[in-house]
C-alpha positions as CSV (number, residue, x, y, z in Angstrom):
1,X,15.3,12.4,-19.8
2,X,11.6,12.1,-20.3
3,X,9.8,9.7,-18.0
4,X,6.9,7.8,-19.6
5,X,3.5,7.6,-18.0
6,X,3.9,3.8,-17.5
7,X,7.1,4.4,-15.6
8,X,5.5,7.0,-13.4
9,X,2.7,4.6,-12.6
10,X,5.2,1.9,-11.7
11,X,7.0,4.4,-9.4
12,X,3.6,5.2,-7.8
13,X,2.9,1.5,-7.1
14,X,6.5,1.2,-5.7
15,X,6.1,4.2,-3.4
16,X,2.7,2.9,-2.2
17,X,4.2,-0.5,-1.4
18,X,7.0,1.2,0.5
19,X,4.5,3.3,2.4
20,X,2.3,0.3,3.4
21,X,5.4,-1.7,4.3
22,X,7.0,0.9,6.5
23,X,3.6,1.7,8.1
24,X,3.1,-2.0,8.9
25,X,6.6,-2.3,10.3
26,X,6.0,0.9,12.4
27,X,2.8,-0.6,13.8
28,X,4.6,-3.9,14.6
29,X,7.2,-2.0,16.6
30,X,5.3,0.7,18.4
31,X,1.8,-0.9,18.7
32,X,2.9,-4.4,19.5
33,X,0.0,-5.2,21.8
34,X,-2.7,-4.2,19.3
35,X,-0.9,-5.9,16.4
36,X,-0.3,-9.2,18.3
37,X,-4.0,-9.1,19.2
38,X,-5.0,-8.7,15.6
39,X,-2.7,-11.6,14.5
40,X,-4.2,-13.7,17.3
41,X,-7.7,-13.0,16.1
42,X,-6.8,-13.6,12.5
43,X,-5.2,-16.9,13.3
44,X,-8.6,-18.2,14.7
45,X,-10.7,-16.6,12.0
46,X,-12.3,-18.5,9.2
47,X,-10.4,-18.7,5.9
48,X,-12.7,-16.2,4.1
49,X,-11.9,-13.5,6.7
50,X,-8.2,-13.8,5.9
51,X,-9.0,-13.6,2.2
52,X,-11.1,-10.5,2.7
53,X,-8.3,-8.8,4.7
54,X,-5.8,-9.8,2.0
55,X,-8.1,-8.3,-0.7
56,X,-8.5,-5.1,1.4
57,X,-4.8,-4.7,1.7
58,X,-4.3,-5.3,-2.1
59,X,-7.1,-2.9,-2.9
60,X,-5.6,-0.2,-0.6
61,X,-2.2,-0.7,-2.4
62,X,-3.9,-0.4,-5.8
63,X,-5.7,2.7,-4.8
64,X,-2.7,4.4,-3.2
65,X,-0.5,3.4,-6.1
66,X,-2.8,4.8,-8.7
67,X,-3.2,8.0,-6.7
68,X,0.5,8.5,-6.4
69,X,1.2,7.5,-10.0
70,X,-1.4,9.9,-11.4
71,X,-0.1,12.6,-9.1
72,X,3.4,12.1,-10.5
73,X,2.1,12.2,-14.1
74,X,0.2,15.5,-13.4
75,X,3.3,17.1,-11.8
76,X,5.3,16.1,-14.9
77,X,2.7,17.7,-17.1
78,X,2.8,20.9,-15.1
79,X,6.6,21.0,-15.2
80,X,6.7,21.3,-19.0
């Protein structure tokens, strides 16, 4: 079955979301001291800092998703 380019981009974004999620959970478990310190500092930070951090995480997800999606498309092209 032929996978379309849009489907491969969606898979790339999904894989990026999984990567960021599992990496965040891993940091919560194994680096609890640093993560709790980060949350403590963010809770006292101004609202614009929280917005900037959120935009940075979304930008990272967009970048990794596009990178993985394009890599999946290129591997499909070379398989033909």
